[in-house]
C-alpha positions, 0 to 999 in steps of 0.5 A: 456480493449480494449487495453489489448485485442488488445495486447493479440490478437496481442500476440497470432498472433505472438506466432502462427507465431513462433509456425509454424516456430518451428513446421517446424524446431524442432516440439515444442508445443504451450504454455499451458493454465491452468484454475482455478475456485474455483466453478468448479466441474469437474476433477480438472486438469486445462485442461478446465473451466469445469475441472478447478483447484479449487486452484491456488496453484495446478495450479502453481505446474502444471505450474512449471512442464510444458515447458513455456510459460504458462498462468493461467486463474483465475476466480473471487473468493478468493484464499489463498496461504495455500490451495491446493487439498492436504490441502483443509481446509488450513494449516494456515502456515503464510509462505505460498505464491503464488510464481511467476514463470518465463515464467508463466503469471497469469491472473485474472478477468474471470467470475465464470464458465469461459469465453473467453479472451474478457469476462475478466474484472478484475474490474467486476470479482474481483479475490482476492489473500488473506492473510486472512488464517483463514477467520476471517478478516471480523470480523471488527465490524462497524459502532458501536455506536460511541460517547465519551467525550474527556478530555483536558489532559490524566488524564481527558480522557473520554470513547469513543465507537467503531465506528465514533465519532465527535471531535473538538480540537479548543482551546485545548493545547498540554499536551502529550509527544513529542514522536509522534508530536501531538499538541493541543490534546484531549484525550479519553480512549478506553476499548478493546472489543476483543483481536486482531488488532484494527484500529483508523482512523481520518479525518479532516472536517474543512479546513485547518486541518491535524489530528494527532493520537497516541495510548498508552497502559493503562490509566496511565497519563502521558502515557509511552508505545506508541503503534501507531503513525500516521496521518490519521490512525494507527493500533495496537494490543490489549487485551480484557478488557485493556484500551488504551489512544487515543490522537487526535490533529494536525500534526502542532503546529498551527493546530486546527479543527474539524474531525471524529475519527473511531475505528474498529477491524482490520485484525487479526495477523494470516495472510500470511506474503507475499501473493505473492512472486516474488523473483528470477523472471524476466519480464516473470513472470506476475501477471495481473488483481488480487487484493492482500490483507490482507498480514501482514508481521512480516518483509517486504512486506505484499502484495508482496515480491521481493528479486532479482526479477523483475516480471511484475505486471499489472492491480492489486490492493494492498489493506489493506496489512501491514508490520512491517518494510518496504513495506506494499503493495510491497517490492523490494530489488535488484529488478526492477519490472514493475508495470503498471495500479495498485492501492495501497490503505490503505497499511501500513509500521508499523515501517519503510518505504514505505507504498505502495511500498518500493524499485525501479521499473518502475511504470506507470499509478498507483494510491497511496491513503491513504497508511502510513509509520511510518518513510519515504515514505507513498506512495513510498520510493525508486527510479526507474522511476515513470510516470503518477502516482497519490499520494493522501492522503498518510502520513509518520511520518518522510518524504515524505508523497507521495514519499521519495527518500533516496540515490536514483535518481528516474525519476518522470514524469507527476505525481500528489501529492494531500493532502499528509502529513509528518513531512518534504516533505508532497508531496515529500522528496528528501534526501541525493542524490549524486551530480552525481545521483539526482532525476529528477522531470518533469511536476508534480503538487503538490496540498494541501500537508502539512508538520509539519516542512518544504517543504509542497510540496517538501523538498530537504535535501542535494539533488539537484533534477532537477525540471522542469515545476512543479506546487505547489498550496496550500501546507503548512508547519510549517516553511512557506515553502509552496512549495519547500525547499532546505536544504544543509549544514545546510542552508534552501533556499526558492525557489521563486514562488513555494508557 
């Protein structure tokens, strides 16, 4: 924070110097600051903390009419993109979004009632941009009573309650279909108590054990309609009074163990498609010190959507966003955002890739935790330059639990991959990079990552990355390739000393 304040102060001094020169030459004015505070009761014109806008949408509309640069200072609170002074009750329009603007910087983390720059602390004064338009996401009912008796196969599935339930798959056999890669399974049946979105989450409590999950509609055995498939958690839509088979097992054919399974109500399907949009912007569009949450996209980019846009995003948290296709936390198409000191946690790509981020970017000092993808790249699926980042507990059903590079050649430096999981490449998967554009991985550490097939730490499929000064410790894969596996023209080559 001190470093930020120093940069801010230096920036003001530089701007002041430029302004003096400009005033002498052309007489232009200093860029303006617009204030936003949902609790302010003044004139609602953004001119001061007392007269701050109550809604961020109003401040953005104001900024769009001013000469840049403009700063928007936002006090702690929750702001949804469908609300402004004209529609204070909210429109409920899922297409509503906070559109970033070139030359406009949005800074969150100010105390309610306002303050000076030195009072700003995004960690303490949380400023939330939420896609929960109806304000009903807090209807997640937990912990619930938990408890349930599993069956060895789906015909014997026993009822399970909402909440946390202990399970043990030791001695179980694989009895279900092969649609989700779940082994040594046990079965429950859950009767939905509400209509909406539900979340099932599993966690192994015995070592080494990596749980796998799948959910089917109805209680017919064998099941035919797969609703959700994953590792640490899955989300799906239910109808009150309908039965759903829940299959709990391991990600690997040899995997058995104990753990917990937790059933909760999830975000409802009336949320904003993209909480923030950075399309058409450059690095002078800034988002700094905010939490972006509860975006549910029917396509791409639940938290943030960037199409041909490269904004600057710093000190932000992307949590609990999802996309039906790609980029649960952030989606980048033909975009190269600068992302610094951000956290991506609990985001999901329900059907495709990039639970945390899909696409390229310059990503520095970020943490990716417990993001998931149905296909590739639980944490990130894409390219760019990734430096000093941590990937922990992310999962992908297909490849690259932490990071998947598909036809891309990222530069990955000083990163740590811990406890990520996927079918191939638990920590990282490098897939189909060209000989002239291959990934560079330097000074990285891979610890305790797991793969159902090959490359517990890293899998290289028809890709030739440059891997330098990297450490592989305690990774696991079903084919024995604990560390780094290279696959080319159908051949698998183990790299010695990488276990």
